[in-house]
N, C-alpha and C positions, 0 to 999 in steps of 0.2 A: 359634735367637734371634739377631737381629742385634745385633751389637755397634755402637753409635754411635761410641763412643772407641776410642782404640788403646792402651787400658789393658790389655794381654794379661797371661796368667799370668807370662811370662818379664819383662815389664818390671816388674809388681808385686815379682817376686823381685830384681830389681836395685835397686828403690827400698829394700827392707829391707836389703840387703846395704851400700848406702850409709850407711843410718841405723846399723846394727850397728857400721861401723867407725868413724863418727863417735862413737857413744857408748863403745866399749871402746879405740879406739886414737887418736882426736882427729882423723884426718884421712881423706879420701876423695876419688874422682874421679868427677864424672858425665859421661857420654859419651854422647851421643845426637845426632839430627839438628839439634839447635839449638846443637851445638858442645860443648867441653869446658870443664867448670867444677873446678876445683880447690878443695876447701872444707877449712879447718883450723879446729878449736876447740881452743884451748889455754890454760893457766893461766898464762902469761907475756905481758907486753906485746910489742908488737912494736917493731922498730926499722927505720930506714929501709931497710937494707939486707935486711931480710926482705921488705920491699913491693916495692922496685923491681926490675922484671925486665926494663927497657930503659934505653936511655941518658938517656931523657928523660922524666919524668913530670909531668902536671899534677895537683897536689893540689888538690881540691875540699874545703872546709871550712866550717864555720859562719861564719867571717870573711870568706870571698870568695864564697861560692855564689850570692848574689843577682847580684854585677856579672858572674858568669859564665854566668848562666842563659841556655841557647840560643845561646851565644856560640860557633858553630862555627868561626869564623876564629881565634880564640885558640887552640884545640884544635890546628889544624893543624902548629904547632911543635912538638908533643910526641909521644912515640911511644905513651903510654898515659894514660887517666884514673884517677886514684885518689880515691875517694870515702870521706872519713872524717867520721863525724857521724849526725845524726838522719836522719828519713825525709825531709824537704825537701833535705838535702845529697845524699842517695843519690838521689833522683828527679833532681836536676839533673846528676848524674855519669852516671847513665844514659841521660838525653837527649843528653848531650855526645857519650858514646861512640857511640850509635846514629847521630848524624847525621854524626859524623867519621870513622867506622868504624874508630875506635882500639880498644885493648885496655881492658879495664875491671876495676879491682880494686875492691872495697868492704869497708869496715871499719866495720861497724857500733857504734856507742855504746850502743845501746839494744836491748831485745828486745821493744818493744811492738806490733810487727807484723812480717810477713814480707817486708817490701818489699828488704831486703838480698840476697835470692835470687831474685826474681822478674823478670822484663821488663817489668813494668807500671809506668806513671807516672800519678799521680791528681791531679786539679785539684780543688778546693773540694768535696771528699768526694762528688761527684755523677759526675764524668766521668773515665774513664780510657782509656790506650791503651796500645799496645805500644812498647817501647823496647828496650835491649839486655840481654842475659842477661850477668851478670858471668862473666870468665874466672877469677877467683880472689876467694873469700870468705874471710877472715880474720876469725875471732871471738876476740878476746882478752878473756878471762873477767875479768881485774883491770879492763878498761876498762868491761865491762858493769856490774860491781859499783860503780862509782862513781854509777851512776844510781839514784836511788831505788826502793825496793822496789815502791812502788804503781804505779810507771811501767812497769817490766818485767812486773809482773803483768798489764798489759793485754795482753801476747801470749798468756796462757792464754786469754783472750776470744776472740784472734784464731784460736787453734789449735781450739778447740772447736767453732768455727763450722764447720768441716770437717765434724763428725759429721753436722749437719742438711743441710748442703750436699750431701755425697755420697748421703744418703738421697733428698733431693729430686732430685738428677741421675738417681740409678737408676730412680726411679719415673717421672719425666718422659720418660726416654728408653728405658724398658722394657730396662733393663740388669740382669743379675744383681749381687745384693750381695754382695761379696767379705768374708766374716766376717774375715779376718785384718786388714783395713784397720779395720773396726769394732771388733775387739777390741783393736787398737793405739791407736786414739783411746780407747777406754774406759779402758784400762789406764794410759796415760800420763797422763791427766786425773786419775785417782784419785793416781797417785803424785806428781804436782806439788801437788796441795791436799790430799790426806789428812792429812797430819801439820802443816797450816797452811804457807803459802807464805812463803819467806824467802829473801832474797838470798844464796845461798851456791853455791859452786863447782858442786856436784853438781844442784842444782835448775836453774842457769843453763845447764848443759850439756844437760840433758834438754829444757829449753825449747827452746834453739837447734836441737837435733835434731827437735823436733816440729813447729817452724816450717818447717824444711827439708823433711821428710817432706810437709807442706802443699803447698809449692813442687813437689816433684816429682812429687806426684800430678797437679797441673795441668799441669806440663812434658812428663810421659810420656804423658799422654793427649791432648795437644794441645788442651786445652778449659779455658779459665779457669773456667768456670761449676761445673765438678765440685768445685772449692775455694772459689768465692765465689758461692753461688749464692742460696737463699730468705733464708738467715741476714744475707748482704750486702745484700741488696735493703731486708731491714726495717732493718737497721743504718744505711743511708744515710738513712731516712725517719726514724729516731730521731735521728740527727745535726743533720739540717735541723731538726726541731722543737724539739730540747732542747740542741743546742750541747754536746754530750758527746764525750768522746774515742772515736776508733773501736773500740779493744778492748773499753770498756765498752759501745758500741752493739751490736758482734757477740754479746757474751755474752748481752745481752737479745734480740736478734734469734734467736739459736738457742732461748733459753727461749720465745720466743713459738712459733716453729716446733713445739717439743715439745708444747705446748698444743694447737696446731692440729692436729696429727697425732700422738696419744698412742700411737698402735701402733707408732710409730718407737722407743720406748722400750725398753732392756733393763735388767735388775737391776743393771748397773754404771752404766748412763747414763740419766737421766730428768730430768725438772723438779725433781722431789724433790732429786735430787742436786745440781743447779745452785743450788737454793735454799741448800742447807748450805754450799756453797762460797762464795756472794755476800759472805758478812761476812768470809771470809778473804781473798778479793780486794779487799775495799774497795768492793765493789759494794752499796750500800745497799738493803736489802730495800724500803725505802719509796718508793723509786723505782718500781719495779714496779708496787707496790700501787696508787700514786698517779696513774701516767701509764698504764702499758700496759693495765690494765684499763678505765680510763676512755676513752681514746682509740684503742682497737684498730682500730675501722673508719677512724677517718682514717691511723693508720699505715700499714696496708695498702693504703688508696685512694693515699697519696703513694709506697709502695714500688712500687706498678705505675706509677705515672707516672714515676717516674725511670729505671726501667729497664724500659720497654715491651716490648722485643724479647725479653727473657728467655723461654725455656722453663721454666716453673716450677710447682710445684703451688699457688702462691699465686694463679695466674689463675684456677683453677678453683673457687675456694673460693664456698661458698654461705652465706648469712646464717645459717643453722642451724649450721653448723660455727663461724663466728666467735662466734655467742652461746654455744655449748658451750665453746669456748676461753676466753672471757672468766670463765665460772664455774671453770673448771679452773685457771687463774691466780689469782683470788681464793680460791680454797680452798686452793692450795698456797702462795702467796705472802704472804698477809695474817697 
């Protein structure tokens, strides 16, 4: 069987070694063709001396990121770029690092998505492009704890989208499904939401590790689509139509995927388990019943329009499959 990606068994083993180190020891180092990234998850706040690895650092924060946006000239006077803040701040820092060829340190203040560990920059929820991978990621759990629970919970939606993306990718490219990856997603999802989601150190550490796992799957396979596939295509349509948060949209994009392809389910991960978790995560089930079922054809059409070049199972759907999915969504979610 021809393997389309470079996600070999050796690389999968390396990914799980990184995650084990993060969960049990709080630090790890990623080393591949994209460079070296040091990742730290810790229960204490950083100090400036912990961050600065060079004589001169440009700090990108919520207070100055708009004025620094794409300002490559400013960065030339510094040795590294340090991004501290939310997704918008991190995106600016990544772009500045990429344009200036400077080292990049990322310190996220939320875990609503995986942008802190990717090389992607997104504009207006529809278009993304490559920028710089961080050379260092510092996740200070006390800083993350300051973010409201419902915002961090959006990161769970971002993570579980990996399940349908990975299935979509393997089917579309005729690659073998690695059961170890499926089991990790299912088990982690159940740990995150099984006893209700709450902002505590253990849950946030696991969520951070899960988001990093997703990033590494994309990085080591050298293919963004393996982690941002059918679920993200549907999510971008949902964000455009309903102006909802990204993690919320990915959660329901994954739910739609499971209804369109019910054979992707397993006992630990299915549309039914997503339904049970929706209230825990603050994703009202009424949204699905009111909008997903009623407008499913429009959502799918827009998803295809937004990402027309993606090779995905969404492109080969028949009207009969869509009709069956609507019934499954209604029966499961209503």
